C-alpha positions as CSV (number, residue, x, y, z in Angstrom):
1,X,125.4,155.2,36.5
2,X,128.2,155.7,34.2
3,X,126.2,159.1,33.2
4,X,125.7,160.1,36.8
5,X,129.9,159.6,36.7
6,X,130.2,161.7,33.9
7,X,128.0,164.5,35.2
8,X,129.8,164.5,38.8
9,X,133.0,165.0,36.9
10,X,132.1,168.2,34.9
11,X,130.4,169.8,37.6
12,X,133.3,169.4,40.2
13,X,134.7,171.1,36.8
14,X,132.6,173.8,36.7
15,X,132.6,173.8,40.2
16,X,136.6,173.9,40.3
17,X,136.3,176.5,37.1
18,X,133.9,179.1,39.0
19,X,135.6,179.2,42.2
20,X,138.7,179.9,40.9
21,X,138.1,183.0,38.9
22,X,136.0,184.2,42.4
23,X,138.2,183.0,44.8
24,X,135.6,180.9,46.7
25,X,133.5,183.8,47.3
26,X,136.2,185.7,49.0
27,X,137.2,190.1,48.7
28,X,140.7,191.5,48.7
29,X,141.3,192.7,51.9
30,X,142.8,197.3,51.5
31,X,145.5,197.3,53.3
32,X,146.6,201.2,54.4
33,X,148.3,202.5,56.8
34,X,146.7,204.3,60.4
35,X,147.5,207.2,62.1
36,X,149.9,205.8,64.4
37,X,151.7,203.9,61.8
38,X,149.9,200.7,62.2
39,X,149.5,198.5,58.9
40,X,145.5,198.2,58.4
41,X,142.5,197.1,57.0
42,X,139.4,199.6,56.0
43,X,136.5,197.4,56.5
44,X,134.7,200.9,54.9
45,X,132.0,199.7,57.4
46,X,131.7,195.9,56.8
47,X,132.4,193.9,53.9
48,X,129.9,192.1,52.0
49,X,131.9,188.9,51.4
50,X,134.4,187.4,53.3
51,X,137.6,188.7,52.9
52,X,141.0,187.1,53.0
53,X,143.5,188.9,54.9
54,X,146.3,189.2,52.5
55,X,148.9,191.7,52.5
56,X,151.4,193.9,55.0
57,X,151.1,192.8,58.3
58,X,153.0,194.0,61.5
59,X,155.5,191.6,62.3
60,X,157.3,191.2,66.0
61,X,160.5,188.6,65.2
62,X,161.6,186.0,67.8
63,X,159.3,188.1,70.1
64,X,155.7,187.5,71.8
65,X,154.1,190.9,72.3
66,X,151.3,191.2,75.4
67,X,147.9,191.5,72.8
68,X,146.7,193.5,75.3
69,X,149.7,196.7,74.8
70,X,150.7,196.6,71.6
71,X,154.2,197.8,71.0
72,X,154.8,200.6,68.6
73,X,158.5,199.6,68.8
74,X,160.0,196.2,67.1
75,X,157.9,195.6,64.3
76,X,159.0,194.9,61.1
77,X,156.7,195.1,57.8
78,X,155.6,191.5,56.3
79,X,153.5,189.9,53.6
80,X,150.9,187.5,54.5
81,X,151.1,184.9,53.7
82,X,154.7,184.3,53.6
83,X,157.6,182.7,54.8
84,X,159.8,184.4,57.8
85,X,162.4,182.7,57.1
86,X,163.1,184.9,53.8
87,X,161.9,188.4,55.3
88,X,160.9,191.1,53.5
89,X,161.6,192.6,50.5
90,X,164.6,195.1,52.7
91,X,165.5,192.6,55.7
92,X,166.0,189.8,56.5
93,X,165.2,188.0,59.6
94,X,165.8,184.5,59.0
95,X,164.3,183.3,62.2
96,X,164.1,179.3,61.3
97,X,162.3,176.8,64.2
98,X,161.8,180.2,65.8
99,X,158.4,182.4,67.2
100,X,157.0,185.9,66.9
101,X,154.0,187.8,66.7
102,X,151.5,189.0,64.0
103,X,149.4,192.1,64.0
104,X,147.3,193.8,61.6
105,X,144.2,195.9,62.4
106,X,140.6,196.1,61.3
107,X,139.3,199.3,61.4
108,X,135.6,201.5,60.7
109,X,134.0,197.6,61.5
110,X,130.1,197.6,62.3
111,X,129.0,196.4,64.9
112,X,127.9,192.2,65.1
113,X,129.2,189.1,65.4
114,X,132.0,187.9,63.2
115,X,134.1,184.7,62.3
116,X,137.8,184.2,61.6
117,X,138.8,181.4,59.8
118,X,142.5,180.1,60.4
119,X,143.6,177.7,58.3
120,X,148.2,177.0,59.5
121,X,150.1,173.7,58.9
122,X,152.3,172.7,61.1
123,X,152.4,176.2,62.9
124,X,151.4,176.3,66.6
125,X,149.1,179.3,67.1
126,X,147.7,181.3,69.8
127,X,144.5,184.2,68.1
128,X,144.0,187.6,70.4
129,X,141.0,189.7,69.4
130,X,141.4,193.2,71.4
131,X,143.0,191.5,73.6
132,X,141.0,188.2,74.7
133,X,142.0,185.0,73.5
134,X,139.5,183.3,71.4
135,X,141.5,180.0,70.7
136,X,144.5,179.0,69.0
137,X,146.4,175.1,67.6
138,X,148.6,173.2,69.2
139,X,151.1,175.1,72.2
140,X,153.1,178.2,71.1
141,X,156.6,178.1,72.5
142,X,159.7,179.8,72.6
143,X,162.4,177.0,71.8
144,X,161.9,173.3,70.9
145,X,160.4,171.5,73.9
146,X,157.8,173.3,74.7
147,X,156.7,174.7,70.7
148,X,154.2,171.5,69.6
149,X,152.7,172.2,66.3
150,X,148.8,170.7,65.3
151,X,147.8,170.2,61.6
152,X,144.2,171.5,62.1
153,X,141.8,174.8,61.3
154,X,141.0,177.2,63.3
155,X,136.9,179.0,63.1
156,X,135.9,181.1,65.9
157,X,133.9,183.9,66.1
158,X,133.2,186.4,68.4
159,X,131.3,190.4,69.0
160,X,132.4,193.3,67.7
161,X,131.2,196.3,70.1
162,X,130.9,199.8,69.5
163,X,134.6,200.6,68.4
164,X,136.5,202.5,65.6
165,X,139.1,200.0,65.0
166,X,139.2,195.9,66.0
167,X,142.9,194.5,66.6
168,X,143.9,190.8,65.5
169,X,147.5,189.2,67.3
170,X,148.8,186.4,66.2
171,X,151.2,184.6,68.4
172,X,152.9,182.3,66.5
173,X,155.9,179.3,66.8
174,X,157.1,176.8,64.9
175,X,159.9,173.8,65.2
176,X,159.0,171.3,62.9
177,X,158.7,172.6,59.6
178,X,161.0,174.9,57.5
179,X,158.3,176.9,56.5
180,X,157.5,179.2,59.2
181,X,154.9,181.8,59.6
182,X,151.5,182.2,58.5
183,X,151.5,180.4,55.5
184,X,148.0,180.9,54.6
185,X,146.2,183.9,54.8
186,X,142.9,184.6,57.9
187,X,139.7,184.6,56.6
188,X,137.3,187.0,58.4
189,X,133.6,188.5,58.5
190,X,129.8,187.6,59.3
191,X,130.2,184.6,61.2
192,X,127.1,183.4,59.2
193,X,129.7,184.0,55.9
194,X,132.4,183.2,58.0
195,X,130.8,179.9,59.2
196,X,128.9,178.4,55.1
197,X,132.7,179.2,53.5
198,X,134.3,176.6,55.9
199,X,131.1,174.4,55.7
200,X,131.6,174.4,52.4
201,X,135.6,173.7,52.2
202,X,135.1,170.7,54.5
203,X,132.5,169.2,52.6
204,X,134.1,169.4,49.8
205,X,137.7,167.9,51.4
206,X,135.1,165.5,52.4
207,X,133.1,164.7,48.9
208,X,136.3,164.4,47.3
209,X,138.0,161.6,49.9
210,X,133.8,159.9,49.5
211,X,134.4,159.9,45.8
212,X,137.8,158.2,46.2
213,X,137.3,155.8,49.0
214,X,133.7,154.9,46.5
215,X,136.0,154.1,43.7
216,X,138.3,152.1,46.1
217,X,135.1,149.9,46.9
218,X,134.3,149.7,42.9
219,X,137.4,148.9,41.6
220,X,138.3,146.0,44.5
221,X,134.4,144.8,43.4
222,X,135.3,144.7,39.8
223,X,138.5,143.2,40.5
224,X,137.0,140.1,43.2
225,X,133.6,139.4,40.7
226,X,134.8,140.1,37.0
227,X,138.3,140.4,36.0
228,X,141.5,139.3,38.2
229,X,143.5,142.7,36.9
230,X,146.5,144.0,38.3
231,X,145.7,147.4,36.8
232,X,142.3,147.2,39.0
233,X,144.6,147.0,41.8
234,X,147.4,149.8,40.7
235,X,143.9,152.0,40.2
236,X,142.6,151.5,43.8
237,X,145.9,152.3,45.6
238,X,145.9,155.9,43.1
239,X,142.2,156.3,44.4
240,X,143.5,155.0,48.5
241,X,146.8,157.4,48.3
242,X,144.5,160.7,46.4
243,X,142.1,159.4,50.0
244,X,144.9,160.0,52.1
245,X,146.3,163.3,50.9
246,X,143.0,165.4,50.6
247,X,141.9,164.0,54.2
248,X,145.8,165.1,55.4
249,X,145.7,168.4,53.2
250,X,142.7,169.5,54.2
251,X,143.3,169.2,57.9
252,X,140.3,166.0,57.6
253,X,142.7,164.4,60.1
254,X,142.9,166.6,62.4
255,X,139.1,167.9,62.7
256,X,138.3,164.0,63.0
257,X,141.4,163.0,65.0
258,X,142.6,165.9,67.2
259,X,145.4,163.9,68.4
260,X,146.7,162.7,65.2
261,X,150.3,162.8,65.7
262,X,151.4,165.7,63.7
263,X,154.7,164.1,62.8
264,X,152.8,160.8,60.7
265,X,150.4,163.6,59.2
266,X,153.2,165.4,57.5
267,X,154.1,161.8,56.3
268,X,151.6,161.2,54.9
269,X,150.8,164.6,53.2
270,X,154.3,164.3,51.7
271,X,153.9,160.3,51.2
272,X,151.3,160.1,49.2
273,X,152.6,162.3,46.0
274,X,154.9,159.7,45.2
275,X,153.0,157.1,46.0
276,X,150.1,158.0,43.6
277,X,152.0,159.1,41.1
278,X,153.6,154.9,41.1
279,X,150.7,153.2,41.0
280,X,149.1,155.7,38.1
281,X,152.7,154.7,36.2
282,X,151.4,151.0,36.6
283,X,147.9,152.0,35.7
284,X,148.8,153.9,32.6
285,X,151.1,151.3,31.6
286,X,148.6,147.9,31.5
287,X,145.4,150.6,30.5
288,X,146.7,152.9,27.9
289,X,149.5,150.6,26.8
290,X,152.0,153.6,26.2
291,X,154.8,154.2,27.2
292,X,158.3,156.3,27.0
293,X,161.9,154.6,27.0
294,X,161.3,151.5,30.2
295,X,165.4,153.2,31.4
296,X,162.9,157.3,31.4
297,X,159.8,155.5,33.2
298,X,161.9,153.3,35.9
299,X,163.8,156.3,36.3
300,X,161.2,157.9,37.9
301,X,159.4,155.4,39.0
302,X,162.8,154.7,41.8
303,X,163.5,158.1,41.9
304,X,159.9,158.3,43.3
305,X,160.8,155.1,45.1
306,X,164.0,156.9,47.3
307,X,161.5,160.2,47.5
308,X,159.2,157.6,49.7
309,X,162.0,156.1,51.7
310,X,163.5,159.4,52.0
311,X,160.0,160.6,54.3
312,X,160.1,157.6,55.7
313,X,163.5,157.5,57.4
314,X,164.2,161.4,57.7
315,X,162.4,163.7,59.6
316,X,160.4,167.0,57.5
317,X,163.1,169.3,57.4
318,X,165.5,167.2,55.2
319,X,162.9,165.7,53.1
320,X,160.5,169.0,52.6
321,X,162.7,170.7,50.2
322,X,162.8,167.8,47.4
323,X,158.8,167.8,47.5
324,X,158.5,170.6,44.4
325,X,161.2,169.3,42.3
326,X,159.5,165.8,42.9
327,X,156.0,167.5,42.0
328,X,157.7,169.3,39.2
329,X,159.4,165.6,38.0
330,X,155.3,164.2,37.9
331,X,154.7,167.2,35.9
332,X,156.7,166.6,33.3
333,X,156.0,162.5,33.4
334,X,152.5,163.8,33.7
335,X,152.9,166.5,30.4
336,X,154.6,163.6,28.2
337,X,151.5,161.5,29.0
338,X,149.3,164.0,27.7
339,X,150.8,164.3,25.4
340,X,151.0,160.6,24.2
341,X,147.3,160.0,24.5
342,X,146.8,162.9,22.9
343,X,148.4,161.6,19.7
344,X,146.8,158.3,19.9
345,X,143.1,159.9,20.3
346,X,144.0,161.4,17.3
347,X,145.3,158.7,15.0
348,X,143.1,155.7,16.1
349,X,139.9,157.6,18.4
350,X,141.8,155.7,20.8
351,X,141.5,156.1,24.4
352,X,138.1,158.2,24.6
353,X,138.8,161.7,24.2
354,X,136.5,162.0,27.5
355,X,139.7,160.4,28.5
356,X,141.9,162.3,27.3
357,X,140.4,165.1,28.6
358,X,140.2,163.8,31.7
359,X,143.8,163.9,31.7
360,X,144.2,166.8,30.4
361,X,142.3,168.6,33.3
362,X,143.8,166.4,35.7
363,X,147.0,168.0,34.8
364,X,146.3,171.5,34.1
365,X,144.7,171.2,38.1
366,X,148.2,169.6,39.1
367,X,149.8,173.0,38.0
368,X,147.8,175.3,39.2
369,X,148.4,173.4,42.9
370,X,151.9,174.0,42.7
371,X,152.0,177.6,41.3
372,X,149.5,177.6,44.3
373,X,152.1,176.8,46.9
374,X,155.7,177.8,44.6
375,X,153.5,181.8,44.8
376,X,151.7,181.7,47.5
377,X,149.1,183.0,45.2
378,X,145.9,184.5,47.5
379,X,142.9,182.2,46.1
380,X,141.8,179.8,48.6
381,X,140.1,177.1,46.2
382,X,143.6,176.7,44.7
383,X,144.4,174.1,47.6
384,X,142.0,172.2,45.9
385,X,142.5,172.5,42.7
386,X,144.6,169.2,42.4
387,X,142.2,166.4,44.3
388,X,139.3,168.5,41.8
389,X,141.2,167.4,38.7
390,X,141.9,164.2,39.8
391,X,138.7,163.6,41.0
392,X,137.4,164.6,37.5
393,X,139.7,162.4,36.0
394,X,139.1,159.1,38.1
395,X,135.3,159.8,37.6
396,X,135.7,160.0,33.9
397,X,138.1,156.8,33.9
398,X,135.1,154.9,35.7
399,X,133.1,155.9,32.6
400,X,135.1,154.2,30.1
401,X,136.3,151.3,32.9
402,X,132.9,150.5,33.3
403,X,131.7,150.3,29.8
404,X,134.7,147.9,29.0
405,X,133.2,145.9,32.3
406,X,130.2,145.6,31.7
407,X,131.4,144.5,28.0
408,X,133.7,142.0,29.2
409,X,131.0,140.8,30.6
410,X,128.8,140.7,28.4
411,X,131.3,138.3,26.6
412,X,132.4,136.2,29.8
413,X,128.6,135.9,30.4
414,X,128.3,134.7,26.5
415,X,131.6,132.8,26.4
416,X,130.1,130.9,29.4
417,X,126.8,130.6,27.4
418,X,128.9,128.9,24.4
419,X,131.0,127.2,27.1
420,X,128.2,125.4,28.7
421,X,126.0,124.8,25.5
422,X,129.5,123.2,24.1
423,X,129.4,121.7,27.6
424,X,126.6,119.9,27.3
425,X,126.2,119.2,23.3
426,X,130.1,117.6,24.2
427,X,128.5,115.6,27.3
428,X,125.7,114.0,24.6
429,X,128.1,113.4,22.4
430,X,129.7,111.4,25.1
431,X,126.6,109.8,25.7
432,X,125.8,108.9,22.6
433,X,129.6,107.3,22.0
434,X,129.3,105.7,25.8
435,X,126.1,104.3,24.8
436,X,127.3,103.3,21.3
437,X,130.6,101.5,22.7
438,X,127.8,99.7,25.5
439,X,125.5,98.8,22.3
440,X,128.3,97.8,20.2
441,X,130.1,96.0,23.1
442,X,126.7,93.9,23.2
443,X,125.8,93.5,20.2
444,X,126.6,91.6,16.8
445,X,127.5,94.4,13.9
446,X,125.9,92.7,11.4
447,X,122.1,91.8,12.4
448,X,121.9,94.0,15.4
449,X,121.6,91.0,17.8
450,X,123.2,90.8,21.3
451,X,126.4,88.9,20.7
452,X,128.0,85.7,23.2
453,X,129.7,88.3,25.2
454,X,126.1,89.9,25.9
455,X,124.5,85.9,26.5
456,X,127.8,84.9,28.6
457,X,127.1,88.3,30.6
458,X,123.5,87.4,31.4
459,X,124.0,83.8,31.8
460,X,126.4,85.5,34.8
461,X,124.4,88.2,35.8
462,X,121.4,87.3,36.1
463,X,118.8,84.4,37.8
464,X,116.0,82.9,35.6
465,X,113.2,80.6,37.3
466,X,111.4,77.6,35.4
467,X,109.2,77.2,33.5
468,X,112.8,78.5,31.1
469,X,113.7,77.6,27.9
470,X,116.8,77.3,25.5
471,X,116.6,77.3,21.5
472,X,119.5,76.9,19.8
473,X,119.3,76.7,15.7
474,X,121.6,77.8,13.0
475,X,120.7,78.0,9.2
476,X,120.5,75.2,6.8
477,X,122.7,75.4,3.6
478,X,123.8,78.7,4.6
479,X,127.8,78.3,3.8
480,X,126.7,77.0,0.5
481,X,124.8,80.2,-0.4
482,X,127.5,81.6,1.0
483,X,130.1,80.5,-0.6
484,X,127.8,80.4,-4.3
485,X,126.9,83.9,-3.9
486,X,129.7,86.0,-2.1
487,X,129.7,87.0,1.8
488,X,127.7,89.5,0.7
489,X,125.0,88.0,-0.2
490,X,125.8,85.7,3.3
491,X,125.2,89.1,5.1
492,X,122.2,89.4,3.2
493,X,120.6,86.0,4.3
494,X,121.6,86.6,8.0
495,X,120.0,89.7,7.9
496,X,117.3,88.6,6.5
497,X,116.7,85.4,8.6
498,X,117.8,87.8,12.1
499,X,114.8,89.6,10.9
500,X,112.3,86.4,11.1
501,X,113.9,85.3,13.8
502,X,113.1,88.6,16.3
503,X,109.6,88.7,14.5
504,X,108.8,85.2,15.7
505,X,110.2,85.7,19.5
506,X,107.8,87.8,22.1
507,X,109.3,90.8,23.4
508,X,110.7,89.7,26.5
509,X,112.9,86.5,24.5
510,X,116.4,87.7,24.3
511,X,117.7,86.6,20.6
512,X,121.6,86.5,20.1
513,X,123.8,85.8,17.9
514,X,126.4,83.5,18.8
515,X,128.6,82.4,15.6
516,X,128.4,82.6,11.9
517,X,124.6,81.3,11.5
518,X,124.2,79.8,14.7
519,X,122.0,81.6,16.7
520,X,120.2,81.0,20.3
521,X,116.6,82.5,22.3
522,X,116.2,82.5,25.5
523,X,112.6,82.0,26.5
524,X,111.7,83.4,30.9
525,X,108.4,81.5,31.3
526,X,107.8,78.8,28.3
527,X,106.9,75.6,29.1
528,X,106.7,72.6,26.3
529,X,103.9,74.6,24.7
530,X,105.3,77.8,24.3
531,X,108.3,76.8,22.3
532,X,106.7,74.6,19.8
533,X,104.4,77.6,19.4
534,X,107.6,79.5,18.8
535,X,109.2,77.1,16.4
536,X,106.3,76.5,13.7
537,X,105.9,80.5,14.1
538,X,109.8,80.7,13.0
539,X,109.1,77.8,10.0
540,X,106.1,79.1,8.5
541,X,108.2,82.4,8.2
542,X,110.8,80.4,6.7
543,X,108.6,78.7,3.8
544,X,108.6,82.5,2.0
545,X,112.1,83.3,2.8
546,X,113.8,83.1,-0.4
547,X,110.8,84.9,-2.1
548,X,111.5,87.6,0.4
549,X,115.6,87.6,0.0
550,X,115.5,87.2,-4.1
551,X,114.4,90.6,-4.4
552,X,117.1,92.5,-2.2
553,X,119.9,90.2,-3.8
554,X,118.9,90.9,-6.7
555,X,118.5,94.8,-6.7
556,X,121.7,95.0,-4.6
557,X,124.2,92.2,-5.9
558,X,122.3,91.3,-9.1
559,X,122.1,88.2,-7.9
560,X,119.3,86.4,-9.6
561,X,118.0,83.9,-6.8
562,X,116.3,80.5,-8.0
563,X,113.1,79.9,-6.9
564,X,113.3,76.3,-7.4
565,X,114.0,73.3,-5.1
566,X,117.6,74.7,-5.5
567,X,116.9,77.3,-3.1
568,X,116.9,75.6,0.5
569,X,117.3,77.8,2.9
570,X,115.7,76.4,5.8
571,X,116.5,76.0,9.9
572,X,117.1,73.8,12.5
573,X,116.2,74.0,15.9
574,X,117.2,72.2,19.6
575,X,114.7,72.8,21.9
576,X,115.7,72.6,26.1
577,X,112.8,73.1,28.2
578,X,113.0,72.4,32.3
579,X,109.6,73.4,33.9
580,X,110.9,72.8,37.6
581,X,113.8,72.6,39.2
582,X,117.1,75.0,39.5
583,X,117.5,76.8,35.6
584,X,121.4,76.2,34.6
585,X,121.2,78.0,31.4
586,X,124.7,77.2,30.1
587,X,124.1,73.6,31.0
588,X,120.6,74.3,28.6
589,X,122.5,75.6,25.7
590,X,124.7,72.6,25.7
591,X,121.5,70.5,25.2
592,X,119.4,72.6,23.1
593,X,123.5,72.4,21.1
594,X,123.9,69.0,21.1
595,X,119.9,68.7,20.7
596,X,120.7,70.7,17.5
597,X,122.5,68.0,15.8
598,X,120.1,65.5,16.0
599,X,117.8,67.9,14.5
600,X,120.4,68.0,11.8
601,X,121.2,64.6,11.4
602,X,117.5,64.0,11.3
603,X,116.7,65.3,8.2
604,X,117.5,69.6,8.5
605,X,114.7,71.5,8.4
606,X,113.3,70.2,11.8
607,X,113.5,71.3,16.1
608,X,114.3,68.2,18.4
609,X,113.4,68.5,21.8
610,X,114.2,68.1,25.0
611,X,112.6,68.4,28.5
612,X,115.1,68.1,31.4
613,X,113.5,67.4,35.1
């Protein structure tokens, strides 16, 4: 897609250059004087190409002549195209807001179908060929009340019979625009040639408008989907102004909306020029990071804003004279910007060379069209040049923007994936941390058994059914061991005892450390024989307890534990069983604690069984 944009831009540029040099396939008129003194164009039997009827015409200022009876008196010579307010080289007849008649004769025209394309702006006219009315634009009149201008083209076809010449008469009135007369010379040729030329011109204008409108859509899509960057809004406004400018200047508004008020059309045509320049100035600063002194750029923007205000609040005779100064102001600022990007590219290769070339082309085409208006250059394609240059800039700009946004999209996607991974990792870490916190809150750090808090929570939240047993036990002679060999030795002893306790218990039994060397075992579905079996398994494990802990004590702490009768680490238990009725776990633990005391009082290393009824 990016390469297609560049291809379209280069194709437009090549088309523009070729069309400028060929004048869009137009030939030049050859003006002479007929035998009766009338200015005439000798066709020499016909034209190979359409011809632009530029040159000296017969002009009747402040007069509507009879197209059937063209008078010889009262006429003056004038150049077409021109502003009738400026007169000619030898005479000045200032008739601003007036009317007049134009006449030219085509000699030696072969019989056949011919066409005329007349593109007049802000001027009402009626076209007559050999005295026959063929069409017009607006309503001609001798005063402002009766004269109504219309912004549109006229394409008409007519047949030429066997005749030595053809008289073309234009009755023209202008009470709207400061520039009067025929501003663009009519185009004459075979009907097929003129129609093709008109179609190409309209198609080009429609294509340019389509490019700008598509650019707006893509830009707003980028803005909405990828990046809320204000420079995209500036670029969209720039393209919108260009689309309106092309539609207004090339009579597309008049073509598709015939009743569009001319006052609105004129304001759109002139308003879009400073609007596009202001939008571009903001876009320039945000995209390229290059700027002149802020007072210069602010002054530039203020002058353009004032011109916009002038256009909105005053009629065209007031704001039109400021158009060319504003255009040359824009050209001057454009020259500064072009020099800036060129120097930046030579130093840093940024912006890209294609972008620099696009800016240069845009500036050159604006200058070409400015001189087309200022100098009445007889080349109709120059009227499209500024729009073509801007379209080329827009397309190559999209080539760069799309690359940046694809890169940004990739970076955003990559960043999103990295963020998602980090969030997942962090979530897992938090989950593990929460699990650790929950485990630490419910378990003893030393023995890894459940603690007293967890015991109380289960008593409060769980219900137990008979048969149910509770074991309360502690180690015999643990305090002596702890005092003799240190707390570290005591910790190893407790860890080893907890291991044997878990080994003796069943999978569904619940083992808790409730104090220093005190432990509680809750045994669901356990009757007297079951709890006694547990006690026997634990006593059997404790027979080798001193042997089992001797090596860890020696290896980790360097403590030689005597394996004789001096090592008396055993366990005593209080066993409580309730085989029927309601289970009160707290009461059973209390009874088991008392049974433990009885067992210790009876000599330790034994158990005391209590059966509750």
